[in-house]
VEXRO-935182 format. One record per residue (C-alpha): residue in three letters; x, y, z. Coordinates in steps of 0.25 Angstrom, whole numbers, plus 5000, padded with zeros to 4 digits. Layout:
ALAXYZ
...
//
This chain:
UNK500050005000
UNK501050104995
UNK500150224998
UNK500150205013
UNK501050305021
UNK501050365035
UNK501050515038
UNK501750535052
UNK501850665059
UNK501850725073
UNK500850835073
UNK501050875088
UNK502050835098
UNK501950685102
UNK500950655092
UNK501150565079
UNK500150575068
UNK500150445059
UNK499350455046
UNK499050335037
UNK499150385023
UNK498550305012
UNK497350385007
UNK497150304994
UNK496850185002
UNK496150255013
UNK497350245022
UNK497350095022
UNK498450015028
UNK499249885024
UNK500349805031
UNK501449905028
UNK500650015032
UNK500349955045
UNK501749925047
UNK502050075044
UNK500950115054
UNK501550045066
UNK502950085063
UNK502450225063
UNK501850205077
UNK503050145082
UNK503850255077
UNK502950355084
UNK503150275097
UNK504750275095
UNK504650425093
UNK503850455106
UNK502550495100
UNK501550515111
UNK500250495102
UNK499950445088
UNK498850485079
UNK498450395067
UNK497650445056
UNK497450425041
UNK497650515029
UNK496550585022
UNK495050595026
UNK494550465022
UNK495150355031
UNK495950335043
UNK496350195038
UNK495450115029
UNK496049985034
UNK497049885028
UNK497249905013
UNK496449795006
UNK497349794994
UNK498449755003
UNK497649655010
UNK497249584996
UNK498749584992
UNK499149525005
UNK500049395004
UNK499549285013
UNK500949275019
UNK500849415024
UNK500349445038
UNK498849475039
UNK498449615038
UNK497949625052
UNK499249575057
UNK499949695052
UNK498849785057
UNK498849715071
UNK500349745072
UNK500149895069
UNK498949905079
UNK499749835090
UNK500849935088
UNK499850045089
UNK499249995102
UNK500649975108
UNK501150115105
UNK501350195117
UNK500750315111
UNK499250325109
UNK498750325095
UNK497550405090
UNK496750375077
UNK496250495069
UNK495150435061
UNK495050525049
UNK494350425040
UNK493950275039
UNK494550175048
UNK494250035042
UNK494949905046
UNK496349925049
UNK496150065050
UNK495050055061
UNK496049955068
UNK497150065067
UNK496150155074
UNK495750055084
UNK497150035088
UNK497350185091
UNK497150235105
UNK496050335101
UNK495250355088
UNK494750495083
UNK493850485071
UNK493050595064
UNK491650595058
UNK491550505045
UNK492650405050
UNK492250255049
UNK492850135055
UNK492649995052
UNK493249855054
UNK492949775041
UNK493749645042
UNK492449565041
UNK492149625028
UNK493549565023
UNK493349435030
UNK494449455040
UNK494449415055
UNK495049525062
UNK496249505072
UNK495849495086
UNK496649615091
UNK495949705081
UNK494549655086
UNK494949675100
UNK495449815097
UNK494049855092
UNK493349775104
UNK494149865113
UNK493649995106
UNK492249965103
UNK491849845111
UNK491549695106
UNK490149725100
UNK490549845092
UNK491849775088
UNK491049665083
UNK490149755075
UNK491349825068
UNK492049695064
UNK490849605061
UNK490149715052
UNK491349795047
UNK490449915046
UNK491150055048
UNK490750145060
UNK490750295059
UNK491450385068
UNK490350415077
UNK489950265079
UNK491450235081
UNK491550335092
UNK490250275099
UNK490850135099
UNK492250175103
UNK492950145090
UNK493450295090
UNK493650385101
UNK493250525095
UNK492550575083
UNK493250715079
UNK492550815070
UNK492650795055
UNK494050795051
UNK494550805065
UNK495050665069
UNK496550695067
UNK496550825074
UNK495850765086
UNK496750645086
UNK497950735086
UNK497350825097
UNK497150705106
UNK498550645102
UNK499150785106
UNK498450775120
UNK498950635122
UNK500350665118
UNK500450775129
UNK500150675140
UNK501250595147
UNK501650495137
UNK501950385147
UNK500550395153
UNK499850395139
UNK500750275134
UNK500550195147
UNK499050215147
UNK498950175132
UNK499650045136
UNK498750025148
UNK497550045139
UNK498049935130
UNK498349835140
UNK497049845147
UNK496149835135
UNK496849725127
UNK496249585128
UNK496949475120
UNK496349355115
UNK496749225121
UNK497749155112
UNK496749045108
UNK495749145104
UNK496749235097
UNK497249105089
UNK495749075085
UNK495449215080
UNK496849225073
UNK496449095065
UNK495149155061
UNK495849285057
UNK496849215048
UNK495749125042
UNK494949255038
UNK496149305030
UNK496149175022
UNK494649165020
UNK493949185007
UNK493049285014
UNK494349375016
UNK494749365002
UNK493249404998
UNK493249515008
UNK494449575003
UNK494049564988
UNK492749624991
UNK493349744999
UNK494349774987
UNK493249754977
UNK492249844985
UNK491149744986
UNK490449664997
UNK491149535000
UNK490449404999
UNK490949315011
UNK490849165011
UNK491349135025
UNK492549065020
//
């Protein structure tokens, strides 16, 4: 995905702004893009950045998800796409500095999960979030499912993943998927305002509390349960339904799933 790049700058002291730039593909990501993202987060930590703001270029999308063309071209010997995503999300959650998502547009699939892995999410009117793996025939990774359960509760997470339907900014706020809806066009400025306030606080206190929050909420699956879901996840990528879901998405038509 040659068009992908990251724009990085420090708009105020202690704050790093990371912007996903791939407007032609609605800021979609692929494996190398996810590697670049996590390397940038680690660089921010090494440089002592106190708060990071993540956003997307333009006005249409924060991140439209994993690039379907890259997914269709994937060699079966390569890691599954959600494995690369999972490594990036794990870096985000372990990062000592808080990360704020400025949702300037649609956040679908991997884009919604990037937002969910941030510590706070600021949206603006018109933003839509969705988790469409069922429409592609994919069983989602347990860590990803758990992340949404922690944000919105079990029932709402089931609705998001079972239907794949998008939710608008106001509904996302009501169920806890985002933390604030800024005025039109104001997600980035509001996120930067909050980031500047966080960066002025004692860094060891903020970092310590971020770690404490992570430890108190994380509930891991028992090994046997994790192995069962992992087998289902890998089987989904090898299924006819996955191939049909991907073809249908690329051809912009409704898929016809056969359950095999």
